C-alpha positions in Angstrom: 73.9 -8.2 -58.0 74.6 -9.6 -54.6 71.6 -8.6 -52.0 72.5 -5.9 -49.4 73.7 -6.9 -46.1 70.7 -6.1 -43.5 72.8 -6.6 -40.3 70.4 -6.2 -36.9 72.7 -5.1 -33.9 71.8 -5.1 -30.6 73.6 -4.2 -27.5 74.9 -6.8 -25.3 76.4 -5.5 -22.7 77.7 -1.8 -21.2 80.7 -0.9 -18.9 82.3 2.2 -17.5 85.6 2.8 -16.2 87.1 6.1 -15.9 84.5 8.5 -17.1 84.1 6.4 -21.0 81.1 4.2 -21.2 81.7 1.1 -23.5 79.0 -0.8 -25.4 79.7 -4.2 -26.8 77.7 -4.5 -30.0 76.6 -7.9 -31.9 75.5 -7.5 -35.3 73.3 -10.5 -36.9 72.8 -11.2 -41.0 68.9 -12.5 -40.6 69.5 -14.0 -43.9 72.5 -15.5 -43.2 73.0 -18.8 -40.8 75.5 -17.9 -37.4 76.0 -15.7 -34.6 77.0 -13.0 -35.7 80.3 -11.1 -34.9 80.9 -8.4 -32.2 82.4 -4.8 -32.1 82.6 -2.4 -29.0 81.9 1.7 -28.9 83.3 3.9 -26.8 81.6 7.5 -25.5 82.4 10.1 -22.9 78.9 11.4 -23.2 76.0 9.5 -23.5 73.6 12.3 -22.3 74.4 14.6 -25.5 71.4 15.5 -27.8 73.3 12.6 -30.2 75.7 10.7 -29.0 79.3 10.7 -30.8 81.1 7.0 -30.1 84.4 5.7 -31.6 84.9 2.2 -32.1 87.8 0.8 -30.1 87.3 -2.6 -31.2 86.3 -5.0 -34.7 86.1 -8.8 -34.1 85.1 -11.2 -37.0 83.8 -13.4 -34.1 80.6 -13.2 -31.6 81.8 -12.0 -29.1 79.6 -12.1 -26.1 80.4 -10.9 -23.0 82.2 -7.9 -21.4 84.4 -6.7 -18.3 86.1 -4.0 -17.4 88.3 -4.7 -14.3 89.7 -2.1 -11.8 92.4 -1.2 -13.5 90.2 -0.2 -16.8 91.4 -2.5 -19.0 88.7 -4.3 -21.0 88.0 -8.0 -21.2 85.6 -10.0 -23.4 84.9 -13.6 -24.0 82.9 -14.8 -26.9 80.4 -18.0 -28.5 83.7 -19.0 -30.6 85.5 -19.6 -27.1 88.0 -16.8 -27.2 88.9 -14.3 -24.7 90.2 -11.1 -25.4 91.9 -7.8 -23.2 93.4 -4.9 -23.7 95.9 -5.6 -20.5 99.0 -6.4 -20.6 99.4 -10.4 -20.9 102.0 -13.3 -21.2 99.8 -15.4 -23.5 101.4 -17.0 -26.9 100.7 -15.0 -30.1 97.3 -15.5 -31.5 97.0 -17.6 -34.7 93.6 -18.7 -35.1 91.1 -17.1 -37.9 89.2 -15.0 -36.1 90.1 -11.9 -35.9 90.4 -8.5 -33.6 91.4 -5.1 -34.1 91.6 -2.2 -32.4 90.6 1.6 -33.7 91.6 4.9 -33.4 95.2 4.3 -31.2 93.1 2.6 -28.4 95.3 -0.5 -26.7 96.2 -3.6 -28.5 94.3 -6.5 -28.2 95.5 -10.1 -27.2 93.5 -13.0 -27.7 93.7 -16.5 -26.9 91.1 -19.6 -27.0 89.9 -21.3 -24.3 90.6 -25.5 -24.1 88.6 -27.9 -22.2 90.8 -30.4 -20.6 88.9 -34.0 -20.1 89.3 -36.0 -17.0 93.0 -37.7 -17.0 94.4 -34.9 -18.9 93.5 -35.4 -22.0 92.4 -32.9 -23.8 89.4 -33.0 -27.2 90.0 -32.1 -30.9 90.1 -28.4 -31.5 86.7 -27.6 -32.6 86.7 -25.6 -35.6 85.8 -21.9 -34.4 82.0 -21.6 -35.3 81.6 -26.2 -35.3 78.9 -27.7 -34.7 77.1 -26.6 -30.7 79.5 -24.1 -29.3 81.6 -26.1 -27.5 83.2 -23.9 -25.9 80.7 -21.0 -25.3 81.4 -17.9 -22.8 78.3 -16.8 -21.1 79.6 -14.9 -18.4 82.9 -13.4 -17.9 84.1 -11.6 -14.3 87.0 -10.9 -12.1 88.9 -9.3 -9.1 91.2 -7.9 -11.0 93.3 -8.2 -14.3 95.6 -11.6 -12.4 92.1 -13.3 -11.3 89.5 -13.6 -14.1 86.8 -16.2 -13.9 84.8 -17.2 -17.4 81.6 -19.1 -17.5 80.3 -21.0 -20.1 76.7 -22.6 -21.9 78.0 -26.0 -20.8 78.5 -25.4 -17.4 82.5 -25.1 -17.6 84.1 -22.7 -15.5 87.5 -21.2 -16.8 89.7 -19.3 -14.5 93.1 -17.0 -15.9 94.0 -13.7 -15.9 97.2 -12.1 -17.5 99.5 -15.0 -17.5 96.8 -18.0 -18.8 93.8 -19.8 -18.6 92.2 -23.2 -17.0 89.8 -25.4 -17.6 88.6 -25.9 -13.5 85.6 -27.0 -13.4 83.9 -29.5 -16.0 80.0 -28.7 -15.9 79.0 -32.5 -16.9 80.4 -33.2 -13.5 78.0 -31.9 -11.5 75.5 -31.7 -14.6 75.0 -27.9 -14.4 73.7 -26.3 -17.2 75.0 -22.8 -18.0 76.9 -20.5 -15.9 75.5 -17.4 -16.5 76.3 -14.8 -12.9 79.7 -15.1 -11.4 80.9 -13.3 -8.2 82.4 -13.2 -5.1 84.4 -11.7 -2.6 88.0 -13.0 -3.6 89.8 -15.6 -5.8 88.8 -17.9 -2.8 85.6 -17.3 -2.2 83.5 -17.1 -5.3 79.8 -17.7 -6.8 78.5 -19.4 -10.1 75.4 -19.5 -10.7 73.7 -22.1 -13.2 70.2 -23.0 -15.0 70.2 -25.7 -12.1 72.5 -25.3 -9.4 74.2 -22.5 -7.3 78.2 -23.5 -6.6 80.8 -22.4 -4.8 84.6 -22.2 -5.4 86.5 -22.5 -1.2 90.0 -22.2 -2.6 90.3 -25.5 -3.7 87.3 -26.5 -4.9 84.4 -26.4 -6.5 81.0 -27.7 -5.0 77.3 -27.7 -5.4 75.7 -25.7 -2.8 72.3 -26.8 -0.9 69.9 -24.0 -1.9 67.3 -24.1 0.9 63.2 -24.1 0.4 63.4 -24.6 -3.8 60.2 -24.4 -5.3 58.0 -27.6 -5.7 58.7 -28.8 -8.7 60.4 -26.1 -10.0 64.1 -25.8 -12.0 65.6 -23.1 -10.2 68.4 -21.0 -11.6 70.5 -18.7 -10.4 71.0 -15.5 -12.6 72.7 -13.0 -10.5 75.3 -12.9 -7.7 76.5 -9.9 -5.3 79.0 -9.6 -2.7 78.3 -7.5 0.1 81.6 -5.1 2.0 81.1 -7.8 4.6 81.2 -11.1 2.6 78.2 -12.3 2.6 76.0 -12.9 -0.9 73.0 -12.4 -2.5 72.1 -14.4 -5.3 69.3 -14.4 -7.3 67.1 -17.5 -7.9 64.4 -17.4 -10.8 61.4 -20.0 -11.6 58.2 -18.3 -12.5 58.7 -15.5 -10.1 62.2 -15.2 -8.2 63.7 -14.5 -4.6 66.6 -13.4 -2.9 68.9 -16.1 -0.9 71.7 -14.3 1.7 74.4 -15.2 3.4 77.5 -17.6 3.6 78.3 -20.8 1.1 77.3 -22.6 4.2 74.9 -20.5 5.7 72.5 -19.4 2.7 68.9 -18.2 3.7 65.6 -16.9 1.5 65.5 -13.3 2.3 62.4 -13.0 0.0 60.4 -14.4 -2.5 58.4 -12.3 -5.5 56.3 -12.2 -7.9 58.7 -10.6 -10.4 61.2 -12.6 -12.5 64.3 -10.7 -12.0 67.5 -11.5 -14.1 70.4 -9.3 -12.8 71.2 -7.5 -9.5 74.1 -4.3 -9.6 74.7 -2.4 -7.2 74.6 1.4 -6.8 76.6 3.7 -5.0 76.9 0.8 -2.3 73.9 1.7 -0.6 70.9 1.0 -3.4 70.6 -2.5 -5.2 68.8 -2.8 -9.0 67.7 -5.5 -10.3 66.6 -6.2 -14.5 63.4 -7.6 -14.4 60.1 -8.5 -17.0 58.2 -6.1 -15.7 60.8 -3.2 -15.7 63.5 -2.1 -13.3 63.5 -2.6 -9.7 65.0 -1.6 -6.7 65.1 -3.4 -3.2 63.6 -1.4 -0.5 63.5 -3.1 3.2 62.9 -6.7 2.4 60.3 -5.8 -1.0 61.6 -5.4 -4.7 59.6 -2.8 -5.9 59.2 -1.7 -9.2 60.8 1.9 -10.3 60.7 2.0 -13.7 57.9 0.4 -15.7 58.5 1.8 -19.3 61.4 -0.9 -20.0 61.2 -4.6 -19.5 64.7 -5.5 -18.9 67.5 -8.6 -19.5 70.0 -7.5 -17.7 71.6 -4.3 -15.7 75.5 -3.2 -15.5 76.8 -1.2 -12.7 78.6 2.2 -13.7 80.3 5.5 -12.0 77.3 6.6 -9.7 74.9 4.9 -12.1 73.4 2.1 -13.8 73.0 0.9 -17.2 70.5 -1.8 -18.5 70.0 -3.9 -21.1 65.7 -4.1 -22.7 64.5 -7.2 -24.2 64.1 -6.2 -28.1 65.6 -3.4 -29.3 65.0 -2.5 -33.2 68.3 -0.3 -33.1 71.2 -0.5 -31.0 69.9 1.1 -27.6 70.4 0.7 -23.3 68.8 2.7 -20.4 70.8 4.4 -18.2 69.5 5.2 -14.5 71.8 8.1 -13.5 70.4 9.6 -9.6 72.3 12.7 -9.9 70.7 14.0 -12.7 68.0 15.2 -11.0 65.7 16.6 -14.0 66.0 13.3 -15.6 67.4 10.1 -13.8 65.9 7.9 -16.0 67.5 7.9 -20.5 66.7 5.8 -23.3 70.2 6.1 -25.4 70.5 5.3 -29.0 73.8 4.1 -30.7 
């Protein structure tokens, strides 16, 4: 008799568009090798006594990241090197082994594999979908719109694409970048990419390593969060034992402040507040200080919603995320279980 599955499911990402909250889940059987499988569920009321959600994607692929475009379409990237979206696209039909299925009348999903181009224009042999080392493991995804989307990988590569296809635009080995985990910018010609050791910038023509001021002596600083201000200036989170905020433009970054908290992401709220996921809880920027405003939840990442922010906790016994909604005066903080 087969042993029953003991799937452990966690929420990896949250997005909100048109009043609907989408959460990306990863399910892993602890008794089996592998990176798990991904799914996306949606709910129009995450503050209900019992949250009712419906499935909008079921994938046989280890989906890692999710981004919602301004037009309301969802984009995902996977550890198997696949990009998927609900946006209308001109991609060739996907014929690979992974399955991406929509549910309950949701928009159809289109899927395409990312292909890394080596120096000289040659392409490496196609790896198996979940082959050794996960040759193209997408770990960050961000864009301006459905025509301008960037994807970063765990090996430091960067891809650019959208509705008309994808291209390999930066070789992670060229500058020895180790995992691109943060992307952001003001336009397709002004994009920042944060890796585990380097901060990169795209100026519309090429990707360049930025000179970062005052890297702590002996520290390998990781750049884990990027937020662009309306005036085009940028805030970047640098992390080692503590963390700091870098501020300015690509050619003139300065240190805004250094902090004992280890900040892991930066997310705007209503264009006048900045929130951070930290190892000590949720923090907020007040002047030049970073203050912990919620201590009950050690958080890994944060995502902007409509007038609210969603946070992912470190340890999830069951699928949960934390919502901060200042419009709810009686209960601005809530832990949402799915």
